[in-house]
N, C-alpha and C positions, 0 to 999 in steps of 0.2 A: 205264305210266301214272304221271304225276307228280301226286302228291297233296300238298295243303297239309298241313303238320304239324298234328296235332290240338290243338296249344296252344302258347302262349308263356308263360313264367314269368319274372317279374322278382324277383330276390332282392336286397334292398336293406339295406345296413348303414350306419347313421348314427352317427358318433362325435362326442364333444364337445358333446352336446346339453345344454340347460338342464334340470337334474334336476327342477325344479318343473313344467316343461312335460311331462316324461315321466310325471308323476304325475297329470296333469289329463285326465280323461275328455273334457271339453269340447274341449281342444286336439286330442286324438286323433280325436274325432268330426269335427272340422273337416278333418283330413287325409283321413279316409275320404270325407267329403262332396265334397271337391275332386277326389279321384281319380275318383270315380263320375261327377260332373258333367262334368269336363273330358274324360273318355274316352268319354262316352256309354254308360256301363254301367248295368245295371238290378239293383237290389237284389231279392233273393228273399224278403226279410223284414227285420226290424230287426237291427242288429248285436247281438252278445252280448259283454258286457264282464265281465272278472274283475279286480277291483281287489284287490291284495294289501295286507295290513295294514301300518300304520306307514309306514315310508319305502319300502315296496315299490313295484313298478311295476304295469303294467296289461297284460293280454292282451286283444286284441279280435279278433273274427272276424265277417266279413260274408259271407254266402252271396250269390252273384250268379247271375243266370240264365246268365251266361257262365262261372262257376266260383266263385272266392273271393278275398277280400282279408283278410290277417291282419297283426297287429302284436304285438310283445312288447317291453316297455320295461324297462330296467334302470337306474333313476335313479342308483344307487350307482356305476355305471360311466359314466354319461352316454351310454348306448348304446340305440339302438332298432333292431329288426329288422322289416322289412316283407317281405311276400310277396304278390304279385299273380299269379294264374293266370287266363288268358283262353283260352277255346277258340275264339274268333273273332279274326281279325287286328285289332290295335289299334296306334296310334302309340305311341311311347315317351312316358311322362309325364315332365316335367322334375323328377325326384326330387331331384337335388342342389339346384336353385334353390328348390324349394318347402320342402324340409326345413331348409334354412338359414334361410328366412324364418319358418317356423312353429315349428320346434323349436330354432332357433339352433344347428343342427348345424355343426360345424367341418369335418368331412370326411364325404363320402357316397360310397360305392361301389355301383355298380349292375351286376349280372350279368343278362344277358338270355339265356334258354335256350329253344331250340326243343325242345319235348317231343314224344315219340312217334316221333322219327326213328330209323332204324337206322344 
């Protein structure tokens, strides 16, 4: 019996981002909002944000009925890490285009992993 893998995970690294945008909860909320809306995902509650003091970054987590969306930003390095896990098939979100637009990312790499396969 051929079963569909139980999930797909996108691991996204964005380099050369604008440090001020990586410190902005509003900017990161807009990334989360666009991912959820564009892919037709459903939030299982409100996102949780942890803003680190001073020039530190932000960690965000949004539980989805389909799994989760997370981000970790490092303004001092111009770097943001995103992780999206979906237990139902979804199209790829245009991470490179959107993160260049929203975070001024210079370079974005996306790894798409089928989870649960042997």
